[in-house]
C-alpha positions in Angstrom: 46.6 220.7 22.1 44.5 221.6 19.2 44.4 223.8 16.2 42.2 227.0 17.2 41.9 229.1 14.0 43.3 230.0 10.8 43.5 233.7 10.2 43.2 235.2 6.7 43.2 239.1 5.9 40.3 240.1 3.6 39.5 243.0 1.5 35.7 243.1 1.6 34.4 241.7 5.1 30.7 241.5 4.3 31.4 239.8 0.7 33.7 237.3 2.5 31.1 236.4 5.2 28.4 235.9 2.7 30.6 233.7 0.5 31.4 231.5 3.3 27.7 231.5 4.8 26.2 230.9 1.4 28.5 228.2 -0.1 29.9 226.5 3.0 27.1 227.0 5.4 29.4 228.4 8.0 28.2 230.7 10.7 29.5 233.9 12.1 30.5 233.2 15.6 31.8 236.4 16.9 32.8 239.9 15.7 34.9 242.6 17.4 35.9 246.0 16.2 39.1 247.7 17.2 38.6 251.3 16.5 42.2 252.3 17.9 43.8 249.8 15.8 41.5 250.3 12.8 40.5 246.6 12.2 37.8 244.1 12.8 38.1 240.5 13.5 35.3 238.0 12.5 35.4 234.3 13.5 33.3 231.8 11.3 33.0 228.0 11.5 30.6 225.1 12.1 30.5 225.0 15.9 31.6 226.2 19.2 35.3 227.4 19.3 36.0 225.5 22.3 35.3 222.4 20.2 36.0 223.3 16.6 38.6 225.1 14.4 37.5 228.2 12.8 38.5 230.8 10.5 39.4 234.3 11.6 38.9 237.1 9.0 40.8 240.2 9.7 39.5 243.4 8.0 42.1 246.1 8.3 40.1 249.4 7.6 41.3 251.3 4.6 43.5 248.5 3.2 42.5 247.8 -0.5 44.3 244.8 -1.4 46.7 242.1 -0.2 49.5 240.1 -1.9 48.6 236.5 -1.0 52.3 235.3 -1.7 53.6 232.1 -2.8 53.8 230.3 0.4 50.0 230.1 1.1 48.5 226.9 0.0 44.8 226.4 0.8 41.9 225.8 3.2 40.4 222.3 2.8 36.7 221.7 3.5 35.0 218.2 3.3 31.7 218.3 1.3 29.1 215.7 0.6 29.0 216.7 -3.1 32.0 218.3 -4.8 30.1 218.6 -8.1 27.0 220.1 -6.8 28.8 222.8 -4.7 30.9 223.7 -7.7 27.9 224.1 -9.9 26.3 226.3 -7.1 29.4 228.5 -6.8 29.9 228.9 -10.7 26.2 229.7 -10.9 26.5 232.5 -8.3 29.5 233.9 -10.2 32.2 232.3 -8.1 35.5 230.9 -9.6 36.1 227.2 -9.9 39.7 227.0 -10.4 40.1 223.2 -10.6 37.0 221.3 -11.8 35.8 218.5 -9.8 37.2 214.9 -10.5 39.7 212.5 -9.0 43.1 213.6 -8.0 46.1 213.0 -10.0 47.5 209.7 -9.3 44.7 208.7 -6.7 40.9 208.4 -6.4 40.1 211.2 -4.0 37.5 213.3 -5.6 38.3 217.0 -5.2 38.0 220.3 -6.6 39.4 223.9 -6.0 37.4 227.2 -5.7 38.6 230.7 -5.0 37.1 233.0 -2.4 36.4 236.8 -3.1 40.0 237.6 -1.8 41.7 235.1 -4.1 42.2 232.4 -1.4 42.1 228.8 -2.7 39.7 226.3 -1.1 40.1 222.7 -1.6 36.8 220.8 -1.6 37.2 217.2 -0.9 34.4 214.8 -1.4 33.6 212.8 1.9 34.0 209.1 1.7 
């Protein structure tokens, strides 16, 4: 068994795709429109879905916003330089919600940013 994908509902599909392409170098792997169901699915990630876990973005046509809720935590992405990525995201108008630095009670360097939909993304400095 393995984890296949994580699905997130998004408000603006193109803005979301651009955010993950620009800041996290993900690639759009596939896209499918479902006109009868009035939704689009886009899968993004770092490699072939047969080998890698990916993100599935669901865009429901005509839905303006979602309530993320209190159960959702975050997506975690390993990065080479947490400080540099946060600077880039901030300069592009993105939202850094926890500045880079060591975690409380530990030494792992991390930060949190928010995507255009309000989802939290934990950036973890690769060791």
